[in-house]
C-alpha positions in Angstrom: 198.7 196.4 195.7 202.4 195.9 195.2 202.5 199.7 195.0 200.7 200.0 198.0 203.9 197.6 199.8 205.8 199.6 198.3 204.3 202.8 199.8 203.9 201.3 203.2 207.6 200.2 203.3 208.9 203.7 202.4 206.6 205.4 205.1 207.5 203.2 208.2 211.5 203.7 207.0 210.5 207.3 207.0 208.8 207.3 210.2 212.1 205.5 211.9 214.7 207.2 210.1 212.7 210.8 211.3 212.7 209.2 215.1 216.8 208.6 214.9 219.1 209.7 217.3 222.4 208.4 218.1 225.3 206.5 216.6 226.0 204.0 218.9 222.3 203.3 219.1 220.7 199.7 220.0 218.2 199.9 217.2 219.2 200.1 213.0 216.6 200.3 210.7 217.9 199.6 207.0 216.5 199.9 203.7 217.4 199.6 200.2 217.2 197.0 197.0 217.4 192.9 196.7 218.1 190.6 194.1 216.7 187.3 193.7 217.4 183.9 192.4 216.2 181.2 192.4 218.3 178.0 192.9 215.7 175.6 190.9 217.2 172.9 188.4 213.6 172.5 187.5 212.7 175.8 186.0 213.6 178.3 184.1 214.5 181.3 186.1 216.4 184.9 185.6 217.5 187.6 188.6 215.0 189.7 189.5 215.4 193.6 191.1 213.3 195.2 193.3 212.6 197.3 196.4 212.4 197.5 199.2 214.0 195.8 201.7 213.2 196.8 204.8 214.4 195.7 208.6 214.6 196.6 211.7 217.0 195.1 214.6 217.7 195.8 217.9 221.0 194.6 219.3 220.8 192.6 222.6 224.0 191.8 224.1 227.4 189.8 223.3 227.2 191.1 219.3 223.7 190.1 219.0 221.0 191.4 217.5 216.9 190.1 216.3 215.1 191.8 214.0 212.6 191.3 211.2 212.7 192.0 207.2 210.2 192.0 204.3 211.6 192.2 200.8 209.2 192.7 197.8 210.7 191.7 194.5 209.3 190.4 190.5 210.9 187.3 189.6 210.7 185.3 186.2 210.2 182.0 186.3 209.2 179.8 182.7 208.7 182.8 181.6 206.3 184.1 184.3 206.6 187.1 185.8 205.8 186.1 190.0 205.7 188.7 192.7 207.5 188.0 194.9 207.5 189.1 198.6 208.9 187.7 201.8 208.3 188.3 205.4 211.5 187.0 208.1 212.6 186.6 212.1 216.5 187.8 211.7 219.0 187.0 214.5 222.3 188.7 213.3 225.3 188.2 215.5 228.4 190.8 214.9 232.2 189.4 214.2 233.8 192.8 214.4 232.7 196.0 215.1 234.2 199.6 214.1 234.0 201.5 210.7 233.5 198.2 208.8 232.2 195.0 210.3 231.2 191.8 208.9 228.1 189.8 210.4 226.5 186.4 209.8 222.9 185.8 210.3 219.9 183.0 210.7 216.0 183.5 210.3 213.1 181.7 209.5 209.8 183.1 207.9 207.7 183.3 204.7 208.1 183.5 201.1 205.8 184.2 198.6 206.1 183.6 194.6 202.7 185.6 194.0 201.9 182.4 191.3 197.9 183.1 191.7 197.6 187.0 191.5 194.4 186.8 192.4 194.9 184.8 195.8 193.7 186.8 199.1 196.4 187.6 202.0 199.9 188.4 201.4 201.4 185.0 201.7 198.6 182.6 200.1 198.9 178.9 200.2 199.4 179.4 196.8 203.6 180.2 195.4 204.3 180.3 199.6 206.6 178.2 202.6 208.2 178.7 204.8 211.5 179.9 204.3 214.5 179.2 206.4 217.5 181.9 206.2 221.3 181.6 206.5 223.7 184.5 205.4 226.2 186.9 205.8 226.9 190.4 205.1 228.9 194.0 205.2 228.0 197.1 207.2 230.0 200.2 206.5 230.0 203.6 208.5 229.4 206.2 206.6 228.7 209.2 209.8 227.6 208.9 213.5 224.6 207.6 212.7 224.5 206.0 208.6 226.0 202.4 207.7 226.6 201.2 204.2 224.8 197.3 204.0 225.6 194.5 201.8 224.2 191.2 202.3 223.2 187.9 200.9 221.6 184.8 202.0 220.6 181.4 201.2 216.7 181.0 201.3 215.6 177.1 201.5 211.9 177.0 200.6 210.5 173.8 199.0 207.5 173.9 200.0 204.9 173.1 196.7 204.6 176.3 195.0 208.2 177.9 196.6 211.2 177.7 195.6 214.6 178.2 197.0 216.5 180.7 196.1 219.2 183.5 196.6 218.6 187.0 198.2 221.3 189.6 198.1 220.6 193.0 199.8 222.4 196.6 199.4 220.7 199.2 201.3 221.5 202.2 204.0 221.1 201.4 207.7 220.5 204.1 210.2 220.7 203.6 214.0 218.8 205.1 217.1 217.5 204.6 220.3 220.0 205.8 222.9 219.5 208.7 224.7 221.5 211.7 224.1 220.4 214.3 226.5 222.2 217.3 225.4 221.9 216.3 221.5 225.3 216.5 220.7 225.3 212.9 218.8 227.1 211.3 221.8 224.8 208.6 223.6 224.8 209.6 227.1 226.7 206.0 227.6 229.5 207.2 225.8 229.0 211.0 226.4 231.2 212.4 229.1 229.5 215.8 229.3 226.1 214.2 228.8 224.2 217.5 229.3 226.9 219.7 227.9 226.5 219.6 223.8 229.9 218.7 222.7 232.0 217.0 220.3 232.7 213.5 219.0 236.4 213.1 219.4 236.3 214.8 222.8 233.2 212.3 224.5 230.7 214.6 224.1 232.9 217.2 225.9 232.8 220.9 224.2 236.3 222.6 224.1 234.8 226.5 224.9 237.9 228.2 224.3 239.2 225.7 220.8 242.6 225.0 221.9 242.0 221.3 221.4 241.6 220.4 225.2 238.3 219.4 226.2 236.6 221.5 229.0 236.5 218.7 231.4 240.6 218.2 231.7 241.3 222.6 230.8 242.1 224.4 233.5 240.7 227.1 231.6 237.9 225.9 229.4 236.7 229.7 228.6 240.8 230.6 227.8 242.9 229.5 225.4 246.1 227.9 226.4 248.5 225.4 225.8 248.3 221.8 227.1 251.0 221.8 229.2 249.8 224.4 231.1 246.8 222.2 231.6 245.2 224.9 228.9 245.4 227.8 230.2 247.2 230.9 229.3 250.2 232.3 229.8 250.8 236.3 228.9 254.2 236.5 230.3 255.2 233.5 228.6 257.4 232.6 231.8 255.7 228.7 232.2 253.4 229.8 234.6 249.4 230.2 234.1 248.1 233.2 234.7 245.5 231.9 236.9 248.4 230.6 239.5 250.9 233.8 238.3 251.1 236.4 240.8 252.2 238.8 237.7 250.6 237.6 234.9 252.3 240.2 232.9 255.3 240.6 234.3 257.6 237.2 233.8 258.7 236.2 236.7 260.2 233.0 238.1 258.4 229.8 240.2 260.0 230.9 243.7 258.5 233.9 243.5 255.0 233.1 242.2 255.5 234.4 238.5 256.8 237.9 239.8 259.9 239.4 239.0 262.6 240.7 241.7 264.0 243.6 240.1 266.9 244.4 242.8 267.1 241.0 243.5 266.2 240.9 246.9 264.6 238.1 247.5 261.4 239.9 247.6 259.1 239.8 244.8 258.3 243.2 242.8 254.4 242.9 243.4 255.1 243.3 247.3 258.1 245.0 247.4 257.9 248.7 248.1 261.2 249.9 246.6 261.2 247.0 243.4 264.2 248.5 241.9 266.5 249.2 244.9 267.4 246.4 247.0 266.6 246.2 250.5 264.9 244.1 253.4 262.3 241.7 254.4 261.0 243.5 257.1 260.6 247.0 255.8 258.8 245.5 253.1 262.0 245.0 250.6 263.2 248.7 250.9 265.9 249.6 253.0 266.6 251.0 256.0 267.6 254.6 256.8 271.5 255.0 257.2 271.6 258.8 257.5 275.8 258.5 258.1 275.9 256.5 255.5 277.7 253.9 257.1 275.8 251.3 255.8 274.8 250.3 259.4 271.1 251.3 258.9 269.9 253.8 261.9 267.6 250.5 264.2 271.1 249.0 264.6 273.5 251.7 264.3 274.3 253.4 267.8 275.8 255.7 266.5 273.4 257.3 264.0 274.6 260.8 262.7 278.2 259.6 263.0 279.5 256.9 260.1 281.7 254.0 262.2 281.7 250.2 261.1 279.2 247.1 261.7 282.1 245.8 264.0 281.4 248.6 266.5 277.4 248.8 266.0 277.7 251.7 263.5 279.9 253.7 265.2 283.8 255.0 264.8 286.8 253.0 265.5 287.6 252.7 269.3 290.3 254.7 270.0 291.6 251.4 272.0 295.4 253.7 273.1 293.5 256.6 274.1 290.9 255.0 276.0 294.3 252.5 277.6 295.2 255.8 278.2 292.6 258.0 280.0 291.8 254.9 281.7 295.6 254.5 283.1 297.4 257.3 286.1 299.0 258.9 283.1 295.7 260.3 282.2 296.0 262.5 285.9 297.8 265.6 285.8 299.1 266.4 289.5 299.8 270.3 290.8 301.4 271.6 293.8 299.6 273.7 296.8 297.7 276.7 295.5 299.0 276.4 291.9 297.7 275.8 288.2 301.1 275.6 286.8 301.9 272.1 284.7 304.6 270.2 286.2 307.3 268.8 284.1 305.6 265.7 284.6 303.0 266.6 283.7 303.8 268.5 280.4 305.1 264.8 280.0 301.9 262.8 280.3 300.1 266.2 278.2 302.7 265.1 275.1 301.9 261.4 275.1 298.0 262.3 275.3 298.7 265.3 272.7 300.2 262.2 270.1 297.2 259.9 271.1 294.4 262.9 270.2 296.7 263.4 266.6 296.4 259.6 266.4 292.8 260.0 266.9 292.0 263.1 264.5 288.0 262.8 265.4 288.7 261.7 269.3 287.0 265.1 271.5 288.0 265.0 275.0 286.9 266.7 278.3 289.5 267.5 280.6 288.4 268.2 284.4 289.7 270.2 286.9 289.4 269.6 290.7 291.8 271.0 294.1 291.8 270.1 297.7 290.4 271.6 300.5 292.5 274.0 301.2 291.2 277.1 301.2 287.6 278.8 300.9 285.0 276.5 297.7 285.3 279.5 296.0 288.6 280.4 295.7 288.9 276.3 295.3 286.4 276.4 292.2 288.3 279.3 290.5 291.7 277.6 291.4 290.3 273.9 289.3 288.9 276.2 286.5 292.6 278.1 286.1 293.9 274.1 286.0 291.5 273.1 283.4 292.2 276.2 281.4 295.7 276.2 281.3 295.9 272.1 280.5 294.3 272.7 277.4 295.9 275.9 276.1 298.3 273.5 276.8 297.0 270.8 274.1 296.4 273.4 271.5 299.8 275.1 272.0 300.9 271.6 270.8 298.5 272.1 267.7 295.1 270.5 268.8 292.3 272.1 267.9 290.6 274.0 270.5 287.2 272.5 269.0 288.1 269.4 270.4 288.6 270.3 273.5 286.1 271.1 276.7 286.8 271.9 280.2 284.7 271.8 283.1 285.5 272.6 287.0 284.6 270.8 289.9 286.7 272.5 292.6 286.8 270.4 295.7 283.2 268.5 295.3 284.6 265.9 293.9 287.9 264.7 296.0 290.2 261.6 294.7 291.4 261.2 298.0 290.6 261.8 302.0 291.5 265.7 302.3 292.2 265.3 306.1 295.8 264.3 305.3 298.7 265.5 303.1 299.2 263.1 300.8 295.2 263.2 300.4 295.3 266.8 299.7 297.9 266.4 297.0 296.2 263.3 295.2 293.3 266.0 295.0 294.9 268.8 293.3 294.6 267.7 290.3 293.7 267.8 286.4 292.2 264.6 285.1 290.3 263.1 282.2 287.4 261.4 283.1 287.3 257.8 282.2 283.8 258.8 281.5 284.9 261.0 278.6 282.8 261.4 275.9 284.7 260.8 272.8 282.8 262.4 269.2 283.7 261.7 265.9 284.0 264.8 263.2 282.8 263.6 260.0 
């Protein structure tokens, strides 16, 4: 019969173990060996060793668990080998939790010192008695599911045929029963990622890229990266994660969104159409065309084909003294009637003009000849042409290059005064340098 009990107990334990689940499960099954020592001075007894000691318990709340324990043993009392068996209900209180935690327990049940081997039933009246239990134990966590268990208890069973006794148990416990949807060994209650198999050290979450950062906290769960970049890689080492880096293969700056600015024009290389030549953002990072090379872009250069300066909108320096001369009365050379000969007064003026043209060697002028209404229009036209040509020849004779001088003749068509008076006609016999004279720059 004893062998049958042992086999049944082991089968029961195996059943619970086979259905075991997680490390923080509320259910626990324990299997071990027990030592029994009779505490009765009226008899002569020895320490008995037996297997199994089998228990099943369930955590309730606040550190309390309830369960049942069944034990088999063989005890020698007064030179008689007695088959010992016990079945108790147990209330347990955990004093602490962790890898190593002690507990107290108390219980009530039946103990049988099988004096009459022919008696029927597990607990026949002969040798059996009601038992009150109090004890302490210690659990040590071996793994997420397995614990080593030791306990000792005093059992008061003073009914006729039974004895007060001590029981010591050493065995293993297996905890189970909580739901673990992803079967990763971390119960759903504690699993931050309950539907994805993970690791215990990451509260049940996986670390797909193996960078030591769980996927639920990893900005790039499939690409290994440092913690300071939230688990994301940084291929170019510029401190900007590849996922946020517009140029992940070229080290850049935060201001340039992770891209370099090779030409230093404030435009990132990835959007700069001329990355090695400083330019303007409005021109896609390229410099504006500057045909005359004066540093003023053609779009802003009033004189795009003539080198100038920015202060003059890209045009050459304004010959202020020459302009002032052309705007004064000195720019008008008067002639006597029916003559193209340059007077002494006009020659003095030409000398001043010659000095100014030498001072501004890039300036060109237009010499305009005029006549009064004396004579026919055809005659006056030819006379005005002679006057402008004579002035040009005079300036060329002073050393001015002929290519800088243009001539124009208007006859009597552009009078400066009334031809009906002698004074007016005298004023119209002239060569002048129009205030709108074109000043050209020769490179």
